[in-house]
All heavy atoms as an XYZ file, in Angstrom:
876
protein
N      97.402    113.247    156.601
C      98.851    113.400    156.582
C      99.369    113.352    158.012
O      98.806    113.976    158.905
C      99.209    114.724    155.928
C     100.666    115.049    155.998
S     101.052    116.241    154.718
C     102.773    116.043    154.655
N     100.466    112.618    158.228
C     101.028    112.535    159.576
C     101.514    113.894    160.070
O     101.855    114.771    159.294
C     102.209    111.573    159.412
C     101.969    110.853    158.131
C     101.164    111.784    157.279
N     101.582    114.024    161.387
C     102.082    115.261    161.978
C     103.590    115.346    161.768
O     104.256    114.340    161.529
C     101.768    115.281    163.472
O     102.521    114.280    164.121
N     104.176    116.570    161.877
C     105.629    116.707    161.698
C     106.437    115.844    162.663
O     107.536    115.422    162.334
C     105.881    118.194    161.960
C     104.583    118.857    161.693
C     103.533    117.847    162.060
N     105.902    115.556    163.839
C     106.631    114.734    164.808
C     106.770    113.296    164.328
O     107.628    112.555    164.779
C     105.934    114.756    166.179
C     105.982    116.096    166.865
C     104.881    117.054    166.410
O     103.933    116.623    165.724
O     104.988    118.239    166.728
N     105.911    112.883    163.393
C     105.929    111.518    162.879
C     107.209    111.236    162.086
O     107.714    110.125    162.090
C     104.694    111.291    161.997
C     104.748    110.041    161.194
N     104.474    108.808    161.720
C     105.081    109.825    159.891
C     104.612    107.884    160.783
N     104.973    108.475    159.656
N     107.724    112.220    161.394
C     108.872    112.008    160.530
C     110.162    112.031    161.328
O     110.376    112.875    162.176
C     108.904    113.060    159.424
C     107.699    112.981    158.534
C     106.709    113.936    158.597
C     107.546    111.912    157.665
C     105.587    113.843    157.799
C     106.428    111.816    156.860
C     105.445    112.784    156.924
N     111.043    111.092    161.018
C     112.296    110.953    161.745
C     113.382    111.863    161.231
O     114.323    112.157    161.930
C     112.783    109.511    161.643
C     111.875    108.523    162.300
C     112.322    107.120    162.030
N     113.770    107.057    161.882
C     114.502    106.028    162.223
N     113.958    104.977    162.717
N     115.809    106.039    162.041
N     113.304    112.274    159.971
C     114.384    113.063    159.400
C     113.844    114.333    158.748
O     112.715    114.377    158.290
C     115.170    112.237    158.375
C     114.321    111.730    157.236
C     115.065    110.772    156.324
O     116.159    110.316    156.680
O     114.541    110.487    155.247
N     114.699    115.340    158.731
C     114.356    116.637    158.145
C     115.553    117.099    157.326
O     116.704    116.927    157.730
C     114.054    117.656    159.246
C     113.035    117.176    160.222
N     111.688    117.261    159.997
C     113.177    116.572    161.425
C     111.034    116.745    161.029
N     111.918    116.319    161.904
N     115.293    117.699    156.178
C     116.363    118.136    155.286
C     116.119    119.580    154.896
O     115.019    119.941    154.483
C     116.390    117.256    154.026
C     117.513    117.499    153.026
C     118.873    117.190    153.644
C     117.298    116.639    151.790
N     117.147    120.404    155.066
C     117.008    121.798    154.669
C     118.280    122.284    153.995
O     119.347    121.711    154.154
C     116.642    122.692    155.861
C     117.615    122.733    157.036
C     118.304    124.069    157.061
C     116.836    122.526    158.310
N     118.123    123.341    153.218
C     119.243    123.936    152.490
C     119.827    125.061    153.323
O     119.104    125.912    153.825
C     118.748    124.475    151.148
C     119.806    125.206    150.365
C     120.932    124.544    149.904
C     119.671    126.544    150.093
C     121.912    125.214    149.183
C     120.634    127.231    149.365
C     121.751    126.553    148.913
N     121.142    125.048    153.469
C     121.856    126.114    154.164
C     122.591    126.934    153.112
O     123.602    126.491    152.573
C     122.846    125.539    155.182
C     122.252    124.655    156.269
C     123.351    124.071    157.142
C     121.258    125.428    157.111
N     122.091    128.130    152.787
C     122.672    128.915    151.694
C     123.897    129.724    152.097
O     124.011    130.903    151.789
C     121.510    129.829    151.289
C     120.769    130.038    152.564
C     120.894    128.747    153.327
N     124.815    129.098    152.779
C     126.057    129.746    153.194
C     126.849    130.130    151.950
O     127.097    129.298    151.080
C     126.850    128.765    154.063
C     128.113    129.348    154.641
O     128.775    130.152    153.968
O     128.443    128.981    155.775
N     127.260    131.382    151.849
C     127.968    131.860    150.651
C     129.280    131.122    150.417
O     129.690    130.916    149.281
C     128.225    133.360    150.764
N     129.943    130.709    151.486
C     131.226    130.032    151.320
C     131.086    128.516    151.206
O     131.957    127.864    150.650
C     132.169    130.348    152.494
O     131.556    129.917    153.716
C     132.485    131.828    152.553
N     129.993    127.970    151.750
C     129.816    126.511    151.718
C     128.327    126.151    151.712
O     127.785    125.679    152.703
C     130.517    125.892    152.931
C     130.636    124.387    152.875
C     131.496    123.847    153.994
N     130.963    124.081    155.309
C     130.436    123.125    156.084
N     130.372    121.898    155.666
N     129.995    123.435    157.279
N     127.660    126.358    150.578
C     126.244    125.978    150.526
C     126.128    124.460    150.650
O     126.938    123.713    150.100
C     125.783    126.470    149.159
C     127.020    126.585    148.352
C     128.135    126.875    149.301
N     125.133    124.023    151.406
C     125.006    122.592    151.656
C     123.597    122.258    152.121
O     122.815    123.146    152.453
C     126.019    122.142    152.699
C     125.827    122.811    154.061
C     127.112    122.811    154.857
N     126.976    123.415    156.173
C     126.994    124.719    156.415
N     127.106    125.584    155.424
N     126.888    125.193    157.640
N     123.316    120.976    152.162
C     122.084    120.479    152.749
C     122.403    120.011    154.158
O     123.511    119.535    154.434
C     121.508    119.330    151.917
C     121.020    119.705    150.521
C     120.696    118.456    149.724
C     119.815    120.620    150.593
N     121.436    120.143    155.047
C     121.618    119.709    156.431
C     120.504    118.731    156.762
O     119.314    119.048    156.646
C     121.573    120.909    157.382
C     121.747    120.552    158.825
C     122.950    120.069    159.294
C     120.691    120.694    159.714
C     123.110    119.724    160.634
C     120.838    120.364    161.051
C     122.057    119.875    161.513
N     120.886    117.521    157.139
C     119.952    116.448    157.475
C     120.003    116.218    158.975
O     121.082    116.008    159.532
C     120.354    115.171    156.729
C     119.489    113.937    156.931
C     118.111    114.142    156.302
C     120.171    112.723    156.316
N     118.851    116.292    159.603
C     118.830    116.089    161.042
C     117.580    115.315    161.442
O     116.624    115.220    160.694
C     118.910    117.413    161.793
C     117.763    118.356    161.541
C     117.604    119.190    160.476
C     116.635    118.568    162.377
N     116.444    119.899    160.590
C     115.829    119.550    161.763
C     116.217    118.041    163.593
C     114.626    119.992    162.312
C     115.037    118.491    164.142
C     114.256    119.456    163.508
N     117.651    114.736    162.603
C     116.544    113.940    163.128
C     117.058    112.615    163.646
O     118.261    112.354    163.677
N     116.153    111.774    164.010
C     116.479    110.500    164.642
C     117.122    109.524    163.658
O     116.559    109.210    162.618
C     115.183    109.886    165.185
C     115.368    108.625    165.969
C     114.036    108.090    166.450
O     113.169    108.896    166.829
O     113.874    106.862    166.427
N     118.332    109.084    163.960
C     119.004    108.044    163.194
C     119.450    108.423    161.796
O     119.607    107.549    160.947
N     119.698    109.707    161.518
C     120.039    110.110    160.156
C     121.448    109.693    159.740
O     121.707    109.535    158.551
C     119.855    111.631    159.943
C     118.413    112.026    160.142
C     120.777    112.433    160.822
N     122.351    109.507    160.688
C     123.734    109.200    160.331
C     123.855    107.873    159.591
O     124.719    107.713    158.740
C     124.632    109.164    161.583
C     124.788    110.500    162.275
C     123.645    110.805    163.244
O     122.776    109.934    163.483
O     123.615    111.927    163.759
N     123.005    106.912    159.883
C     123.114    105.596    159.260
C     122.257    105.423    158.025
O     122.294    104.376    157.400
N     121.514    106.435    157.638
C     120.631    106.318    156.483
C     121.344    106.525    155.163
O     122.545    106.786    155.102
N     120.587    106.405    154.086
C     121.131    106.541    152.731
C     121.781    107.904    152.530
O     122.870    108.008    151.978
C     120.004    106.335    151.690
C     120.492    106.609    150.284
C     119.442    104.935    151.789
N     121.132    108.953    152.977
C     121.671    110.297    152.790
C     122.774    110.633    153.777
O     123.794    111.196    153.417
C     120.565    111.341    152.941
C     119.617    111.518    151.776
C     118.531    112.525    152.130
C     120.356    111.964    150.549
N     122.569    110.315    155.035
C     123.472    110.760    156.081
C     124.788    110.036    156.186
O     125.724    110.528    156.821
N     124.910    108.882    155.531
C     126.115    108.066    155.686
C     127.382    108.786    155.239
O     128.446    108.560    155.794
C     125.954    106.759    154.911
N     127.286    109.671    154.263
C     128.495    110.327    153.748
C     128.646    111.763    154.242
O     129.543    112.472    153.804
C     128.465    110.339    152.219
O     127.402    111.159    151.761
N     127.796    112.194    155.161
C     127.844    113.572    155.619
C     128.817    113.805    156.759
O     129.384    112.875    157.317
N     129.004    115.081    157.082
C     129.861    115.484    158.192
C     128.984    115.950    159.352
O     128.043    116.725    159.140
C     130.774    116.623    157.782
C     131.830    116.239    156.787
C     132.754    117.413    156.508
O     132.328    118.555    156.447
N     134.032    117.110    156.342
N     129.326    115.532    160.556
C     128.559    115.923    161.731
C     128.619    117.438    161.916
O     129.665    118.064    161.703
C     129.106    115.220    162.973
N     127.485    118.008    162.298
C     127.394    119.452    162.503
C     126.197    119.744    163.416
O     125.286    118.940    163.531
C     127.209    120.158    161.146
C     127.290    121.658    161.215
C     127.278    122.328    159.837
O     127.249    121.641    158.804
O     127.285    123.569    159.827
N     126.243    120.909    164.059
C     125.093    121.403    164.834
C     124.643    122.710    164.203
O     125.448    123.577    163.915
C     125.454    121.634    166.301
C     125.536    120.329    167.094
C     125.718    120.552    168.570
N     124.631    121.186    169.268
C     123.504    120.595    169.688
N     123.299    119.333    169.410
N     122.601    121.265    170.358
N     123.329    122.833    163.997
C     122.755    123.998    163.332
C     121.463    124.383    164.056
O     120.723    123.518    164.508
C     122.454    123.685    161.839
C     121.694    124.799    161.171
C     123.735    123.372    161.080
N     121.229    125.697    164.151
C     119.948    126.169    164.706
C     118.862    126.003    163.662
O     118.976    126.507    162.555
C     120.034    127.632    165.121
C     120.651    127.811    166.504
C     120.692    129.257    166.939
N     119.440    129.986    166.916
C     118.544    130.021    167.909
N     118.774    129.322    169.002
N     117.456    130.738    167.802
N     117.818    125.256    164.029
C     116.719    124.964    163.115
C     115.396    125.202    163.820
O     115.313    125.152    165.051
C     116.754    123.496    162.686
S     118.207    122.998    161.808
N     114.371    125.414    163.040
C     113.017    125.464    163.562
C     112.551    124.026    163.718
O     112.443    123.290    162.739
C     112.091    126.236    162.617
C     110.648    126.388    163.070
C     110.565    127.177    164.375
C     109.831    127.072    161.980
N     112.303    123.609    164.942
C     111.946    122.219    165.221
C     110.442    122.009    165.051
O     109.675    122.981    164.995
C     112.355    121.834    166.660
O     111.563    122.591    167.577
C     113.840    122.074    166.888
N     109.996    120.751    164.980
C     108.561    120.491    164.902
C     107.777    121.063    166.088
O     106.581    121.308    165.972
C     108.477    118.959    164.878
C     109.768    118.531    164.281
C     110.780    119.527    164.801
N     108.478    121.334    167.194
C     107.820    121.935    168.357
C     107.609    123.437    168.173
O     107.014    124.091    169.036
C     108.652    121.681    169.611
N     108.117    123.994    167.057
C     107.925    125.416    166.783
C     108.939    126.328    167.451
O     108.707    127.527    167.563
N     110.065    125.768    167.880
C     111.117    126.565    168.518
C     112.409    126.456    167.712
O     112.691    125.432    167.112
C     111.373    126.045    169.927
C     110.216    126.240    170.882
C     110.605    125.823    172.296
N     111.023    124.441    172.395
C     110.220    123.419    172.690
N     108.944    123.627    172.928
N     110.697    122.205    172.768
N     113.208    127.530    167.726
C     114.536    127.471    167.142
C     115.466    126.856    168.167
O     115.574    127.345    169.289
C     115.033    128.866    166.747
C     114.455    129.343    165.454
C     113.392    130.230    165.424
C     114.978    128.897    164.247
C     112.853    130.661    164.235
C     114.452    129.321    163.044
C     113.389    130.215    163.035
N     116.120    125.777    167.776
C     117.034    125.074    168.668
C     118.239    124.598    167.872
O     118.138    124.335    166.675
C     116.341    123.850    169.278
C     115.127    124.164    170.119
C     114.463    122.898    170.637
O     115.183    121.910    170.907
O     113.237    122.906    170.768
N     119.373    124.469    168.549
C     120.553    123.866    167.927
C     120.333    122.352    167.916
O     120.081    121.753    168.955
C     121.807    124.218    168.699
N     120.393    121.769    166.725
C     120.181    120.329    166.596
C     121.410    119.700    165.950
O     122.121    120.330    165.169
C     118.913    120.004    165.765
C     117.667    120.506    166.455
C     119.010    120.569    164.369
N     121.650    118.446    166.283
C     122.753    117.691    165.693
C     122.271    117.006    164.427
O     121.136    116.535    164.358
C     123.267    116.637    166.670
O     123.815    117.261    167.802
N     123.139    116.969    163.444
C     122.809    116.313    162.190
C     124.054    116.171    161.347
O     125.166    116.199    161.861
N     123.846    116.028    160.048
C     124.967    115.890    159.128
C     124.805    116.870    157.971
O     123.716    117.085    157.466
C     125.109    114.451    158.589
C     125.540    113.490    159.676
C     123.844    113.965    157.941
N     125.925    117.473    157.580
C     125.962    118.358    156.425
C     126.340    117.538    155.204
O     127.217    116.677    155.267
C     127.007    119.452    156.623
O     126.577    120.334    157.611
N     125.678    117.839    154.103
C     125.902    117.109    152.868
C     126.240    118.092    151.760
O     125.490    119.044    151.521
C     124.636    116.346    152.469
C     124.035    115.443    153.544
C     122.594    115.146    153.247
C     124.844    114.181    153.644
N     127.358    117.880    151.096
C     127.689    118.692    149.945
C     126.632    118.503    148.865
O     126.095    117.408    148.695
N     126.319    119.563    148.148
C     125.253    119.495    147.152
C     125.532    118.449    146.082
O     124.644    117.691    145.697
C     125.037    120.866    146.521
C     124.622    121.980    147.485
C     124.461    123.290    146.731
C     123.356    121.621    148.225
N     126.771    118.403    145.602
C     127.098    117.440    144.548
C     127.101    116.005    145.057
O     126.831    115.077    144.297
C     128.441    117.786    143.903
C     128.460    119.097    143.120
C     129.861    119.375    142.562
C     127.432    119.107    142.011
N     127.401    115.810    146.332
C     127.351    114.462    146.909
C     125.919    114.014    147.155
O     125.584    112.839    146.987
C     128.122    114.410    148.231
C     129.616    114.583    148.045
O     130.119    114.242    146.958
O     130.275    115.074    148.982
N     125.067    114.935    147.569
C     123.686    114.582    147.919
C     122.799    114.372    146.697
O     121.874    113.564    146.738
C     123.091    115.677    148.804
N     123.069    115.092    145.611
C     122.183    115.041    144.446
C     121.952    113.634    143.907
O     120.800    113.240    143.708
C     122.696    115.975    143.346
C     121.848    116.018    142.078
C     120.437    116.489    142.376
C     122.499    116.913    141.041
N     122.985    112.817    143.655
C     122.712    111.475    143.124
C     121.891    110.614    144.077
O     121.034    109.853    143.647
C     124.101    110.861    142.908
C     125.069    111.966    143.026
C     124.416    113.088    143.751
N     122.132    110.745    145.370
C     121.369    109.960    146.349
C     119.911    110.389    146.378
O     119.007    109.571    146.426
C     122.003    110.101    147.724
C     123.314    109.384    147.857
C     123.854    109.491    149.282
N     125.051    108.716    149.429
C     126.274    109.170    149.166
N     126.443    110.396    148.748
N     127.329    108.393    149.331
N     119.689    111.704    146.363
C     118.325    112.209    146.377
C     117.583    111.850    145.094
O     116.405    111.481    145.121
C     118.318    113.732    146.568
C     118.620    114.224    147.972
C     118.877    115.724    147.956
C     117.480    113.881    148.912
N     118.260    111.951    143.968
C     117.621    111.675    142.678
C     117.286    110.191    142.509
O     116.432    109.845    141.701
C     118.514    112.146    141.548
N     117.944    109.325    143.268
C     117.712    107.887    143.147
C     116.510    107.395    143.946
O     116.153    106.219    143.846
C     118.970    107.133    143.575
N     115.873    108.278    144.727
C     114.714    107.844    145.509
C     113.610    107.354    144.578
O     113.291    107.984    143.579
C     114.176    108.999    146.359
C     114.800    109.122    147.730
C     116.173    109.236    147.888
C     114.020    109.135    148.871
C     116.751    109.354    149.138
C     114.574    109.253    150.125
C     115.952    109.359    150.251
O     116.513    109.472    151.490
N     113.004    106.232    144.947
C     111.893    105.674    144.184
C     110.575    106.186    144.764
O     110.553    106.764    145.861
C     111.914    104.144    144.271
O     111.730    103.767    145.649
C     113.228    103.571    143.736
N     109.486    105.954    144.050
C     108.171    106.390    144.531
C     107.845    105.805    145.914
O     107.393    106.538    146.800
C     107.087    106.052    143.514
N     108.069    104.503    146.160
C     107.804    103.983    147.508
C     108.675    104.641    148.593
O     108.213    104.880    149.698
C     108.106    102.487    147.392
C     107.925    102.173    145.940
C     108.371    103.411    145.221
N     109.934    104.938    148.261
C     110.801    105.609    149.228
C     110.289    107.023    149.515
O     110.343    107.485    150.646
C     112.242    105.668    148.721
C     112.962    104.350    148.749
C     114.317    104.440    148.088
O     114.436    104.875    146.945
N     115.346    104.004    148.807
N     109.819    107.718    148.480
C     109.288    109.063    148.672
C     108.069    109.051    149.573
O     107.887    109.944    150.398
C     108.941    109.701    147.322
C     110.116    110.093    146.446
C     109.631    110.537    145.078
C     110.940    111.181    147.106
N     107.216    108.041    149.427
C     106.016    107.935    150.258
C     106.363    107.769    151.729
O     105.623    108.229    152.597
C     105.148    106.769    149.792
C     104.474    107.026    148.469
C     103.681    105.825    147.978
O     103.520    104.843    148.725
O     103.237    105.872    146.821
N     107.480    107.119    152.021
C     107.893    106.888    153.409
C     108.765    108.019    153.955
O     109.062    108.052    155.136
C     108.660    105.567    153.520
C     107.808    104.335    153.290
C     108.572    103.067    153.598
N     109.853    102.960    152.899
C     110.020    102.431    151.696
N     108.997    101.966    151.026
N     111.221    102.352    151.155
N     109.198    108.918    153.096
C     110.110    109.994    153.496
C     109.351    111.178    154.072
O     108.163    111.359    153.814
C     110.916    110.469    152.293
O     111.725    109.450    151.789
N     110.084    111.998    154.808
C     109.503    113.246    155.304
C     109.245    114.167    154.116
O     109.881    114.031    153.063
C     110.451    113.909    156.300
O     111.602    114.383    155.624
N     108.337    115.114    154.246
C     108.081    116.046    153.144
C     109.332    116.804    152.705
O     109.523    117.036    151.512
C     107.026    116.999    153.714
C     106.311    116.195    154.748
C     107.380    115.310    155.348
N     110.198    117.169    153.642
C     111.389    117.931    153.256
C     112.348    117.085    152.427
O     112.933    117.570    151.456
C     112.090    118.514    154.487
O     112.524    117.497    155.356
N     112.521    115.823    152.764
C     113.380    114.946    151.971
C     112.730    114.688    150.614
O     113.398    114.739    149.575
C     113.657    113.621    152.714
C     114.355    112.620    151.808
C     114.492    113.873    153.962
N     111.428    114.455    150.595
C     110.730    114.175    149.338
C     110.819    115.354    148.374
O     111.075    115.164    147.184
C     109.270    113.812    149.622
N     110.622    116.580    148.870
C     110.650    117.730    147.967
C     112.050    117.959    147.400
O     112.205    118.286    146.218
C     110.073    118.998    148.633
C     111.048    119.617    149.616
C     109.674    120.012    147.591
N     113.097    117.745    148.212
C     114.457    117.902    147.691
C     114.787    116.789    146.699
O     115.503    116.999    145.724
C     115.478    117.962    148.826
C     115.503    119.315    149.462
C     115.049    119.654    150.704
C     115.981    120.528    148.872
N     115.224    121.004    150.912
C     115.787    121.567    149.808
C     116.554    120.835    147.648
C     116.151    122.886    149.555
C     116.915    122.150    147.392
C     116.707    123.154    148.346
N     114.268    115.592    146.931
C     114.472    114.502    145.982
C     113.803    114.827    144.648
O     114.413    114.679    143.576
C     113.902    113.201    146.550
O     113.975    112.171    145.580
N     112.560    115.268    144.689
C     111.847    115.605    143.453
C     112.495    116.780    142.733
O     112.579    116.791    141.497
C     110.378    115.892    143.762
C     109.582    114.668    144.221
C     108.200    115.077    144.723
C     109.473    113.637    143.109
N     112.988    117.765    143.475
C     113.672    118.900    142.855
C     114.946    118.439    142.159
O     115.259    118.887    141.045
C     113.994    119.964    143.905
N     115.686    117.530    142.785
C     116.896    116.985    142.169
C     116.588    116.196    140.914
O     117.271    116.319    139.890
N     115.540    115.374    140.971
C     115.138    114.603    139.798
C     114.725    115.534    138.656
O     115.075    115.302    137.489
C     114.001    113.655    140.155
C     114.426    112.542    141.082
C     113.252    111.699    141.563
O     112.168    111.722    140.993
N     113.477    110.940    142.625
N     113.986    116.576    138.980
C     113.542    117.537    137.978
C     114.730    118.257    137.335
O     114.810    118.387    136.115
C     112.572    118.537    138.611
C     112.061    119.590    137.666
C     111.360    119.239    136.528
C     112.273    120.925    137.929
C     110.884    120.210    135.656
C     111.803    121.907    137.060
C     111.109    121.541    135.920
N     115.669    118.709    138.167
C     116.845    119.412    137.640
C     117.663    118.502    136.726
O     118.093    118.924    135.647
C     117.700    119.931    138.789
N     117.874    117.263    137.127
C     118.638    116.338    136.289
C     117.913    116.030    134.985
O     118.534    115.882    133.931
C     118.940    115.052    137.057
C     119.954    115.199    138.188
C     120.080    113.892    138.969
C     121.303    115.641    137.658
N     116.592    115.952    135.047
C     115.805    115.735    133.834
C     115.971    116.910    132.866
O     116.144    116.720    131.660
C     114.331    115.529    134.188
C     113.477    115.319    132.952
O     113.718    114.347    132.214
O     112.574    116.155    132.715
N     115.941    118.138    133.394
C     116.124    119.316    132.536
C     117.512    119.330    131.899
O     117.665    119.661    130.722
C     115.902    120.596    133.341
C     114.465    120.876    133.777
C     114.424    122.098    134.683
C     113.551    121.062    132.582
N     118.521    118.950    132.658
C     119.882    118.887    132.119
C     119.959    117.806    131.043
O     120.507    118.025    129.956
C     120.912    118.621    133.238
C     122.282    118.311    132.661
C     120.983    119.800    134.188
N     119.394    116.636    131.316
C     119.455    115.527    130.364
C     118.756    115.866    129.049
O     119.200    115.431    127.981
C     118.829    114.275    130.984
N     117.705    116.649    129.111
C     116.976    117.033    127.900
C     117.555    118.290    127.245
O     117.023    118.766    126.254
C     115.489    117.244    128.216
C     114.797    115.922    128.559
C     113.300    116.050    128.710
N     112.932    116.866    129.857
C     112.074    117.890    129.800
N     111.513    118.244    128.677
N     111.783    118.574    130.886
N     118.632    118.818    127.810
C     119.272    119.990    127.227
C     118.497    121.282    127.425
O     118.746    122.266    126.731
N     117.600    121.300    128.398
C     116.797    122.496    128.655
C     117.559    123.533    129.477
O     117.276    124.715    129.393
C     115.484    122.125    129.364
C     114.645    121.098    128.632
C     114.144    121.612    127.327
N     113.140    122.628    127.613
C     112.424    123.242    126.720
N     112.597    122.964    125.457
N     111.557    124.138    127.064
N     118.500    123.071    130.287
C     119.373    123.973    131.038
C     120.784    123.408    131.002
O     120.974    122.209    130.840
C     118.934    124.191    132.510
C     118.936    122.875    133.297
C     117.596    124.878    132.595
C     118.707    123.056    134.776
N     121.749    124.274    131.134
C     123.147    123.862    131.198
C     123.763    124.430    132.463
O     124.027    125.630    132.527
N     123.964    123.611    133.479
C     124.488    124.130    134.741
C     125.929    124.586    134.623
O     126.714    124.013    133.876
C     124.367    122.939    135.692
C     124.376    121.746    134.812
C     123.755    122.169    133.506
N     126.239    125.658    135.331
C     127.609    126.180    135.420
C     127.879    126.555    136.860
O     126.991    127.007    137.566
C     127.772    127.436    134.566
C     127.723    127.168    133.110
C     127.962    128.372    132.257
N     128.281    129.592    132.981
C     128.561    130.738    132.394
N     128.570    130.813    131.100
N     128.827    131.812    133.090
N     129.113    126.383    137.261
C     129.525    126.807    138.595
C     130.567    127.904    138.402
O     131.571    127.702    137.725
C     130.094    125.646    139.418
C     129.025    124.573    139.616
C     130.623    126.140    140.746
C     129.498    123.348    140.331
N     130.290    129.063    138.972
C     131.179    130.210    138.866
C     131.634    130.651    140.245
O     130.874    130.546    141.209
C     130.452    131.393    138.203
C     129.841    131.141    136.823
C     129.019    132.359    136.416
C     130.928    130.901    135.816
N     132.849    131.144    140.340
C     133.329    131.736    141.579
C     133.558    133.218    141.322
O     134.320    133.589    140.447
C     134.622    131.067    142.048
O     134.379    129.672    142.204
C     135.092    131.649    143.362
N     132.858    134.032    142.098
C     132.967    135.486    141.974
C     133.175    136.076    143.366
O     132.349    135.884    144.242
C     131.695    136.082    141.374
C     131.433    135.650    139.975
C     130.210    136.325    139.431
N     129.877    135.775    138.136
C     128.794    136.076    137.476
N     127.938    136.915    137.970
N     128.573    135.541    136.302
N     134.255    136.783    143.525
C     134.553    137.469    144.784
C     134.370    136.534    145.982
O     133.626    136.805    146.917
C     133.670    138.708    144.936
C     133.885    139.711    143.833
C     132.906    140.863    143.909
O     131.925    140.830    144.634
N     133.178    141.902    143.133
N     135.047    135.403    145.926
C     135.022    134.392    146.991
C     133.638    133.827    147.234
O     133.316    133.357    148.315
C     135.602    134.957    148.294
N     132.782    133.854    146.230
C     131.430    133.333    146.359
C     131.167    132.368    145.193
O     131.487    132.670    144.052
C     130.436    134.480    146.318
C     129.033    134.052    146.476
C     128.121    135.228    146.509
N     126.766    134.724    146.399
C     125.715    135.480    146.461
N     125.826    136.772    146.609
N     124.531    134.951    146.352
N     130.581    131.230    145.480
C     130.268    130.262    144.451
C     128.812    130.429    144.026
O     127.923    130.531    144.873
C     130.492    128.827    144.966
O     131.841    128.721    145.397
C     130.220    127.797    143.897
N     128.600    130.490    142.725
C     127.236    130.630    142.179
C     126.961    129.475    141.233
O     127.823    129.045    140.518
C     127.087    131.938    141.421
C     127.306    133.154    142.284
C     127.224    134.443    141.477
O     127.002    134.405    140.257
O     127.402    135.508    142.096
């Protein structure tokens, strides 16, 4: 398996109570499939060098990112970083459960918090 420095992009979930989102950062993410529709942002992340640093990237709304992530094919997953691949597979799994009627997603707002 390649080292973490090999991968150009990294994707993580930011569980902000007021604006939960995915954050994509790394080399050239703005022009990629995921990053094209995101908003520029700087976030402190644990880098492949093992340090917490403020990095530039793009924030992606969960509902905007889900269709793009779920559309990844097996060859695309093989070329993707582990963080992008795992979020893609999680999105595909969640959509499969919804399609089969195994879960019914709901969005609730409680005390200025979205669940």
